[in-house]
C-alpha positions, 0 to 999 in steps of 0.5 A: 813382792812379798809373799803373804808369809812374809808379811804376816811375820813382819807385822808379827816383829813390828807389833811385838816391838811396839807393844815391848817399848810402849809397855816399858814406857807405861811401866816407867811413867808409872814409877815416875809421873814427875820426872823432874823429882825422880832420879835414876837412883830412885829408879834403880831402887823400885825396878825389882819391885816394878817388874815382881808388881807387873807379872801377867796374872789372871784376874776374875773378868769384869763382864758377864759372859752368856754362858754363866750361871746367873743366880740372884739372891732372891731367887732364894728366898730374899726379901731385902726388907729389913728382915734377917736374910742370912740364910738366903744368901748362904743358899745363894751362895751354894749354889753359884760356888758349885756352878760349872760354869761360871756363876755371878751371885746378883744381889739385886738394887733398891733393896736392903738385905740384911745379914747376920755374920756369915762365911762365904767358904770356897773353893769354887768349881768355877770363876765367880762374880758378885755383883752386889747393886743393893744395900748390904747391913749388919745385923744391930743385935749384938746377941746375932755375934755370940759366935764370931765377936771378929767377923761378920762378912768372911770370904774365905779361900775362894779364887777368881773372884770379882765382886764389884757392882754400885751398891753399899756394905753397911756395917751398921756400927754404931752400936758397937762404937758404944761399947768400943773395946780395943779386945773387940775387933770385929771387921765387916768384911774380910777377905782371906786366902783368896788369889787373884781378887778384884774388888771394885766400885763398891761403897763401905760405911760404918763398919763395926771396926776395920772395913775391908780386910785383906788376909794372906791374899795373893795377887789383889785389885781394889778399886774406885771404893768409896769408904765412909765412917765419922771421924770420931768413930773409934777403929774403923780403918778404911783398908787393912792388909796383912799377909798380902801380896802384889796387892793394888788399892787404886782410886779410893776415896777413904774417910773414916775414924783410923787409919785409912790404909794399914798395912802389917806384917806379912804384907809384900808388894804393895801399891797404893795410887790415888787415895784420897784420906781424911778424916783418918789417920792416915795411911801407915805401915804397922803397927809391927813388932807387937809383943817382941813379935818379928815383922815383916813388910817390904816394897810398898809405893804410896803414889798419888795421894791426897791428905786432909785434917788427918791426924797423921800422913804417911807412918811407919810406926813398930814397938820396941822389942819386936825384930824383922824389918821394914824395907824397901819403901816409898812415899811419893807424889803427896799433898798433905793439907792440915795434917798433924804429923804429915811425915812419921816414923816412930819406932817407940810406939806403944798404945798401951796404959801402961809405959812400955820398957826400953827394949834393946831390939827393934824392927829394922826399917831401911830403904825408905824414899819420900819425894815430892810431898808438899802441904802443910802442917797442923802441927809444929813438929812436920816430920819426925824421925823417931828411929831405935838407938839399938837400930837405927833407921838406915838409908832414908832419903829426902826429896823435894818435900816442903811443908809449911805450918797451916798457922803462922807459926814456924814448922820443925822436924826432928830427926833421931838415930836416922841416917838421911840423905836429902836431894833438892828441897827439904823444908822443914830441915832436921 
């Protein structure tokens, strides 16, 4: 007979072996859910990113432990009747953030809490969860934003933080859209320099401009979000990622007047999966390199996305005169329905009234893969690679891509200054 210690040792060995092999298979499936379209070369391209992304990191807990300090905004004077509740929210935050035990800040359901611009600052003494069940709505008085025209709600320097519930964050943006101006970049909700952050199961609507922005954050999960604004509302990006590392955006439906997801300089290890986009401007990396600046974006995977009626599908856009790189990018398992520019690299992006002069430097674009992308194009030009003559696009892979015209006209592709490799189907061809 085996001794008790021997049996325990054997059990632990079997459990460890099973867990290791099962988790390894899961990661391989997650990066390669369609084996027919994912060859060994593509797995090698993303292997280092996969190892980095799935490192074990602590996250804020989803459940409320019995020892948590529960803080209700109503207990601090919030009315939820359309009058200004800003000070009540500020006092409730101070109570929750200063708690030595894990705290839960509750915004009750069936009420609408009107807020002026607010900053919820850390660091907090313990981990913190904010449960939003009701509606938080922005003030419509432009005079309330005189001190900070760029922000409405900011969470800054808050670590081990979770924001969830089933409630709504309403940017009340119509007054801003009427007075829209390029120099006015008001953001509805900003998370700045937050580590170990979860934002889940919420509804964001009618932002002044960008709905949700992650700035200089590390280890972020944005899960099961609904982001909506009219298709003609100006500059209402859904989710904006800047200077942020190790972020997963998953199971999100985004219908706005600008980019569904925008990823800009300083961002690394970004994964967007199971995304529904449209109306809107698609998923964009960039713009990068404006005003001769240096930009760096790397290790981005967009997997299992659906685009419908958008002005772009998957786009990389850079200004002339910039420097730096956008590299190690995968767009895979994507469906396009009546999309005007399904696949586009634009290294001559120029979002200004005056023509942009030709310049000798550019952001280097390299190691970009387009795999298993199918659907219809609303424009004749379904694929556009417009790369810099000074810094040609390097290592561009197109594998099993088929885009048909939405109407009876034939679709076309334009490939300029690009080093292209094709595998499997590629239609329309260059």
